[in-house]
N, C-alpha and C positions, 0 to 999 in steps of 0.2 A: 659165913652168915649170910644170908640170901634174902631179900625182901619179895615177900611172893606179891603183894599190892598194897596201893594206898589210894584211897579213894576219898571225896568229900560227898557226905548225904544229908537227909533232912534226921535222921534218927539210928542209931544201930541197938538191936535188943539182942540178951543174951541168953542163951535156953538153958536148962538145967544143966545140961553137958558143956558148957560152955562154948557151945557154936555162934558166931554170931552172924545176925542176919541184917544186911545193910538196907534200908528203907528209904526210899527216893535219894537214889545215887544223881548228882549233877554237877556241873562245873561252871555253870553261868547264871548272872541271874540279872531280871531286869528289875531297876529301883525306878518310882516316881518323881525321887529328887534326894538330894542328899543335905544331910545325913539320913542314913536311915539304919534302921536294926535288922535284921534276921533275925526273927524267933529262936527258931534252934537251928544249929549247924553242927554236925559230926565230923570228926575226923577220925577215919579207921585207917589201921596199920596192920601185916601179918606179916612179921620178921622170922625166919626160920634159923636157928640156930645147932651147928655140928654139934658132937659129942663132946669134942675136945673145948669148946667153948662154954660148957655144963660148968657148974659146981664154982660158978664165980658169977658177980655183977657186971650188968652193962648198964651204961648213962643213955637213956633215951630221952628226946627232946626235940621239938618240931618249931623250928623257926619261921613265924609268921611275919610277913613283910607285906608291905601296901605296894601301890604302882609306880611310887619314886625309888623303892629299895628300902625306904626306912623298916626299922623292926617294930610289929605292932604289938609282939609277946612272944614268949619263949615257955611255954608250958613244958615240964619234962619229969624225968625221975629216975628211980633205981628199979631194973628187971634181975629177980635173982632167980638162977635158972637150979632146976634139980638135977641130979644124976639120971640120966635116962637107962630104960631099962635094957637088957642087952637085945642087938639086933636092932634097933632102932637111930635111922641115920640123921634123923634132925629133930629139933623140940620148937614147936610154934609157938610164937607169941603174939596173943593179939592185943592191939591198942585199941580200944575205942576213948575218943577223948570229945567229951560232949561240952559246946559252948552257947550257953542261950542267952539270948540278946546280942549276938555280935554287931559290933557298931561298925559300917563302912560310914566313911567319911567323903569320901569323892569315889567317881568312876574310874574303872582300870583293872589290872592284874594285881591279884592277891596269891601270893606264893605260899604253901605250907610245906617246908621243906624238912624232913626228917632227917634226926640226926643218931647217928649210934655210937656210943664210946668215942664224940667228940668228931665223927665222920660225917659226912652229908653223903645219905645213900639213897634218898627217892625223894620226889615232891609231885604234887598235884597243885595245879592252879585254877583259881577262881576268876573268871571273865566278871566283871561288873561294870554295866551300860544304863545308861538313863534311858528309860521306857519313852516313847515318844508322845506328845502333847495328844490329846483327843482333839481332831478337826470338829 
């Protein structure tokens, strides 16, 4: 298993073929004050599984923590992998997680840590700071 990428963005659009397009990739936010809600936040990941990891379920979850390390959420679920066709050396699984109205209570670093089968595998951070007051 190999994580090809993780990212935060405004939106993930999946094509008819299942290809993801990440729109508005970002890693920092300025807020006028706290608490603040980000209208739309998406976590995107692509995991490549080997053929010997096929024909089984894999548990995936994203542990979201705030600036003090406290857990904010842990969305997740099971991914079922099919048998790969002959000659295929990896099976790509895209994980688009959309959060509407993501609430931020304070400035600091927020971490989105991807776990696969209980093991931490990749992370992305969101730096949140208060915007300077208008003079």
